[in-house]
N, C-alpha and C positions, 0 to 999 in steps of 0.2 A: 503493500499500499503505500503512494508516497505520501512523503509527509504534509507536505500543500495539501493533502483533498478538503475540497471546501466539505461542509457540512451540508446535510438536508435539514430546512427549516431554518428559523431565526433563535434555535436554541432553547424551544417551548418541547415537552413531552412528543413525542411522536407516537400514536397507534401506529400502526404497518397491518396493511390487510394484505392477504393473499395473490393478489397482482403484485404486489411491490415485493413482498419475499421470496414467490417464483423468479423473479427477475433479479436479484441478489449478488448471482455469480457471473452476471451478463458484464462482457469490458466496460464498458458506456456505465454502467453502476457501480461494480463493485468498489472501485475506492471511496468512493463518497459513503457509501451502504459502508465499509468496514469502519469509517472515520466517525460516524455516526452512532453506529454500535458502539463503536470503542469508546466515544464521548458519554454514554449512558443514556441519551434521552428516547431510546427505543424501548418502546412499551404493548406489550403482548393483549390481546381480547379474547377471552374462550370461545367466541365466534370465530374468529381466524384461526386458533391452536383446533377446535373440532375441522375444519375444512382442514388443514396441513396433517392432521395425525388420521384422517380419513384415508388418507391418499398415501401412507406410507408403505411402503413396497413387502415389509415384514416386521416379525414382532421386535428384532432388536433394532429395528428404522425408527418402529413407532414410540421403542422404549429411549433411545437415546435425543429422537427430536421432545418426546415428552418432558426430558429433563430439562433439556434447553429451553422451554418456552418457560417451561414454570421455572427460571434462575432469571427471567426478564419482570421485571414489575408490570403488574397486572393493571389493567385496565375491565374491569367488570361490569356487566349487563345487569343494571338494577332498575326496579319501576319506576325511581324518579325520573332515570335516561330515556325510558322507554314513553313516558307521559311527554316527556320533554319534545322524543322524537317525531310522536304521533302532532303534537301540536305542532311543530315546525311543518309537516308534512301540508298541513291545512294553508301555508304558502306557497307552494312546489303548483302552481298549477299549470298544468299542462308538464310540467315535468316528474310529477308523482309515481309515474312507474318504473320505479327500481328497485329493487332486489331487496328483499325484506333483509338479508344479511348486512347489508350493506346501510340501512337506519341503521340495524345495532348498532357497528360497527361504529358508526360515527357518533351515535348515541352515547357510548363509553365512552368516548374520546372528550365529548363535550361537555359531560357531565366533572370531569375532572380540568378543563379550559386547556387541552394536549389540541393535537394537529392529527390530520391523519396525513399517513405516507402512504403511495399506491401507483396504481397505472391504471386506473381504471375513472373514463367521464363523471360517472356516476356520483362519485364523492364531491365534485363543482359544484351542482346544486344543494346537495346535499348540506355540506361547510359552510356556502355563504348563506342559508337561510339561520343554522343554526351559530353565525357567527363566530366559527372556527375556522383557522390555515388549513387549506386543500392542499397537498407538497405532491407534486408527480416527481419520479424518481425518475424522469427524464421527459421532453418534451412528446405529448402522446402522436401514438404514430408512427415512433422514429425505431422502437424495440419489435421482437415478436412475440 
C-alpha cells in the first residue's frame, strides 16, 4: 500500500456495503481501502455481514470472514434506525424502489452519524435524504 494513499470519506466512520467489500482488491480501490481500514473508520453492519457470509465458499472461509467482520466496529440495525429510514423514504418520491437491504444499511449508518462506503447508485438518494455522506469507492461505472 502506498504511504500516501488517500482515505475514503472525510474521516467519519464508514459503514461499507457488500458492493464495496467485494471490490476491495481491485487495483483502483485497494490502496485507499487499505489506508482507510488501517486508519480505523470502517464499520460492519449485520445486513452486510449476512450477505457476505452467505456467499462464503466453505466453512473455513465462513469462520475466517465471520471473525474478521466481528472484529470491526458494528453499526447495528435498530428499531429507531428503521423508523427513521421509513420516514426518510417518504421523501424519495420517484426514487423509493430500492432494495430493503440498502435501506437498512443506510439506516444503521445514519443512526450513528456514519457515512456509507459503496459502489451502488442506490445509496446516493438514500444518504441524501438521511443527511449522511454517500462515498463511492470509485466513480460509478468504472469498475466491474
